[in-house]
N, C-alpha and C positions, 0 to 999 in steps of 0.2 A: 324626176319631178312629176307629181301627179297633176293631170289636166282636168280630172273630174273628182267629184266628191263621192266618198263611199256611202252608199245608202243601201241598207240591208234590213230584212225583216226576219223574225223567228220563223223557222220552217218546220222543224220537228225535233223532238227530244229523243235521245238515245242514251241509255244508261246514265241518266242524270246530267247529261251534257246537251246543250242546245246547238242545233245546226242552223245556220243562217243562210238566207238566199238573197243574192243581190237583186235590187229592184231596178237599178240602172247599170249600164256598163261602167266599168272602172278602167280609166286610161292613164297610162304612165309613159313618159319619154325618158329613155336612158341612153346616153351616148348617141343621141340622134335617132334612135330606133324607138318606134311607138309600139307599145304592147297594150292590148285591150282584153279585159276579162269580161265575157258576155253577161248580160242580165240573166237572171235565173240560175247563175252558178252557185252551187252550195259549198259552204265553208264552215269550219268550226273556229275560224280566226286562228289564233296561235295555239298550237298543241303544247302547252306548258304543263309540266307535272304539277299536280295540286299542291304539293308541299312548297312550291315556289310562287304561288299566287300572291302571297303577301308582298313579294318583291316585284313581280311583273304579272299583273292580272291578265288573263287571256283575252279580255275584251278591252284592253287599254287603247284609247283612241290614238295614242302615239305610234302604236305598232299594228293597228288593225288593217289599214290599207296595205302596208308592205307584206303582212302575213297573208292576205288574200292573194296578192300578186304572186307571192312565193308558192302558195298552194296550187294556184292555176298553172303556172309555168312548170312546176314539178309534175303535175298530172299530164302535161303535154310531152314529156320526154319519152321517147320510145322505150319500151320495157327491156329491149335487148341491150341497152347501153349500160 
């Protein structure tokens, strides 16, 4: 369950895709554990192949916050694992 609202602004363009930056921290509680993505974290939201955008747009509000949380947690995994 998300405890905060996702607020992001366009940050930079790279090869036709926009990268976004969080304006405020994004906090989620899962199984009693709180996870927070810090403000100024950069994300591309969901990395969905272009041919599937008609079905699931990468900036769909239903998947944006979970996509940011996924990207952040994935970036925190030690590279050796």
